[in-house]
Short mmCIF file of the C-alpha atoms (twelve columns), coordinates in Angstrom:
data_MODEL
# 
_entry.id   MODEL 
# 
loop_
_atom_site.group_PDB 
_atom_site.id 
_atom_site.type_symbol 
_atom_site.label_atom_id 
_atom_site.label_alt_id 
_atom_site.label_comp_id 
_atom_site.label_asym_id 
_atom_site.label_seq_id 
_atom_site.Cartn_x 
_atom_site.Cartn_y 
_atom_site.Cartn_z 
_atom_site.pdbx_PDB_model_num 
ATOM 1   C CA . UNK A 1   112.388 119.110 105.273 1 
ATOM 2   C CA . UNK A 2   111.623 117.231 108.599 1 
ATOM 3   C CA . UNK A 3   109.953 119.657 111.257 1 
ATOM 4   C CA . UNK A 4   112.347 120.140 114.495 1 
ATOM 5   C CA . UNK A 5   111.141 118.758 117.686 1 
ATOM 6   C CA . UNK A 6   111.190 120.593 121.050 1 
ATOM 7   C CA . UNK A 7   113.566 117.758 122.403 1 
ATOM 8   C CA . UNK A 8   115.865 118.490 119.138 1 
ATOM 9   C CA . UNK A 9   116.002 122.070 119.483 1 
ATOM 10  C CA . UNK A 10  116.798 121.873 123.398 1 
ATOM 11  C CA . UNK A 11  119.967 119.804 122.203 1 
ATOM 12  C CA . UNK A 12  120.491 122.516 119.612 1 
ATOM 13  C CA . UNK A 13  119.993 125.426 122.082 1 
ATOM 14  C CA . UNK A 14  122.386 123.565 124.391 1 
ATOM 15  C CA . UNK A 15  124.983 123.281 121.711 1 
ATOM 16  C CA . UNK A 16  124.723 126.948 121.129 1 
ATOM 17  C CA . UNK A 17  124.682 128.337 124.637 1 
ATOM 18  C CA . UNK A 18  127.484 125.721 125.688 1 
ATOM 19  C CA . UNK A 19  130.148 125.432 122.584 1 
ATOM 20  C CA . UNK A 20  132.246 127.949 121.242 1 
ATOM 21  C CA . UNK A 21  130.503 129.826 118.064 1 
ATOM 22  C CA . UNK A 22  133.410 128.476 115.880 1 
ATOM 23  C CA . UNK A 23  131.821 125.224 116.369 1 
ATOM 24  C CA . UNK A 24  128.459 126.071 115.138 1 
ATOM 25  C CA . UNK A 25  129.275 125.913 111.326 1 
ATOM 26  C CA . UNK A 26  128.038 122.771 109.426 1 
ATOM 27  C CA . UNK A 27  131.812 121.942 108.711 1 
ATOM 28  C CA . UNK A 28  132.915 121.559 112.029 1 
ATOM 29  C CA . UNK A 29  132.924 117.933 113.443 1 
ATOM 30  C CA . UNK A 30  131.033 119.065 116.603 1 
ATOM 31  C CA . UNK A 31  128.323 120.360 114.484 1 
ATOM 32  C CA . UNK A 32  128.369 117.145 112.396 1 
ATOM 33  C CA . UNK A 33  128.110 114.932 115.628 1 
ATOM 34  C CA . UNK A 34  125.347 116.874 117.002 1 
ATOM 35  C CA . UNK A 35  123.298 117.023 113.883 1 
ATOM 36  C CA . UNK A 36  123.408 113.159 113.713 1 
ATOM 37  C CA . UNK A 37  122.288 112.793 117.115 1 
ATOM 38  C CA . UNK A 38  119.188 114.926 116.480 1 
ATOM 39  C CA . UNK A 39  118.616 113.331 112.972 1 
ATOM 40  C CA . UNK A 40  119.147 116.576 110.732 1 
ATOM 41  C CA . UNK A 41  122.048 117.224 108.380 1 
ATOM 42  C CA . UNK A 42  124.680 119.470 109.622 1 
ATOM 43  C CA . UNK A 43  123.475 122.350 107.123 1 
ATOM 44  C CA . UNK A 44  120.108 122.133 108.811 1 
ATOM 45  C CA . UNK A 45  121.879 122.284 112.565 1 
ATOM 46  C CA . UNK A 46  123.985 125.410 111.281 1 
ATOM 47  C CA . UNK A 47  120.675 126.968 110.124 1 
ATOM 48  C CA . UNK A 48  118.538 126.400 113.357 1 
ATOM 49  C CA . UNK A 49  121.728 127.628 115.385 1 
ATOM 50  C CA . UNK A 50  121.640 130.858 113.114 1 
ATOM 51  C CA . UNK A 51  118.009 131.173 113.820 1 
ATOM 52  C CA . UNK A 52  118.504 130.877 117.585 1 
ATOM 53  C CA . UNK A 53  121.419 133.494 117.141 1 
ATOM 54  C CA . UNK A 54  118.777 135.643 115.637 1 
ATOM 55  C CA . UNK A 55  116.008 135.613 118.493 1 
ATOM 56  C CA . UNK A 56  119.223 135.303 121.285 1 
ATOM 57  C CA . UNK A 57  121.083 138.518 119.933 1 
ATOM 58  C CA . UNK A 58  118.439 140.323 118.103 1 
ATOM 59  C CA . UNK A 59  118.523 140.515 114.137 1 
ATOM 60  C CA . UNK A 60  121.895 138.880 114.065 1 
ATOM 61  C CA . UNK A 61  121.702 135.711 111.936 1 
ATOM 62  C CA . UNK A 62  118.737 134.288 110.119 1 
ATOM 63  C CA . UNK A 63  115.525 135.951 110.207 1 
ATOM 64  C CA . UNK A 64  112.956 132.921 110.024 1 
ATOM 65  C CA . UNK A 65  113.085 131.343 113.383 1 
ATOM 66  C CA . UNK A 66  109.934 129.219 114.275 1 
ATOM 67  C CA . UNK A 67  107.744 130.260 117.012 1 
ATOM 68  C CA . UNK A 68  109.202 127.198 119.114 1 
ATOM 69  C CA . UNK A 69  112.849 128.802 118.681 1 
ATOM 70  C CA . UNK A 70  111.409 132.052 119.964 1 
ATOM 71  C CA . UNK A 71  109.774 130.372 122.921 1 
ATOM 72  C CA . UNK A 72  112.856 128.058 123.887 1 
ATOM 73  C CA . UNK A 73  115.435 130.981 123.740 1 
ATOM 74  C CA . UNK A 74  112.783 132.938 125.843 1 
ATOM 75  C CA . UNK A 75  112.476 130.063 128.257 1 
ATOM 76  C CA . UNK A 76  116.197 129.236 128.441 1 
ATOM 77  C CA . UNK A 77  118.262 132.433 127.973 1 
ATOM 78  C CA . UNK A 78  118.514 133.447 131.373 1 
ATOM 79  C CA . UNK A 79  118.110 129.576 132.723 1 
ATOM 80  C CA . UNK A 80  121.016 127.839 131.165 1 
ATOM 81  C CA . UNK A 81  121.412 125.732 134.353 1 
ATOM 82  C CA . UNK A 82  117.891 124.295 133.789 1 
ATOM 83  C CA . UNK A 83  118.784 124.273 129.930 1 
ATOM 84  C CA . UNK A 84  121.848 121.974 130.427 1 
ATOM 85  C CA . UNK A 85  119.707 119.697 133.008 1 
ATOM 86  C CA . UNK A 86  116.867 119.310 130.732 1 
ATOM 87  C CA . UNK A 87  119.046 118.336 127.593 1 
ATOM 88  C CA . UNK A 88  121.090 116.045 129.973 1 
ATOM 89  C CA . UNK A 89  117.577 114.408 130.540 1 
ATOM 90  C CA . UNK A 90  117.058 114.112 127.000 1 
ATOM 91  C CA . UNK A 91  120.483 112.779 126.279 1 
ATOM 92  C CA . UNK A 92  120.089 110.210 129.193 1 
ATOM 93  C CA . UNK A 93  116.806 109.042 127.523 1 
ATOM 94  C CA . UNK A 94  118.277 108.471 124.212 1 
ATOM 95  C CA . UNK A 95  121.591 107.104 125.481 1 
ATOM 96  C CA . UNK A 96  123.879 109.990 124.542 1 
ATOM 97  C CA . UNK A 97  126.784 111.311 126.513 1 
ATOM 98  C CA . UNK A 98  127.180 114.425 127.740 1 
ATOM 99  C CA . UNK A 99  127.837 117.495 125.561 1 
ATOM 100 C CA . UNK A 100 131.750 117.984 125.546 1 
ATOM 101 C CA . UNK A 101 133.081 120.914 123.429 1 
ATOM 102 C CA . UNK A 102 136.314 119.756 122.147 1 
ATOM 103 C CA . UNK A 103 138.191 120.534 118.897 1 
# 
């Protein structure tokens, strides 16, 4: 199982904070699209979103979040404007368009 990079987790965190929760499941097309961008499976993205949720909401979701997830949630929870700016920088560098939450 490949490790998640900081950049991949920033994109996952942007997805978590920006898109409605019903899109966070591995069966949703938006989750599948984000997973493809960050080169992980939709199931892996679903699990990391659950880890982010656990850290963000306290004991809701999966309890196996990495230290990097803890650090990034702590860094961006109250600075979501900066999160979106940092995520856009990553998207621009990779030639990805902006995150658009759509059904």
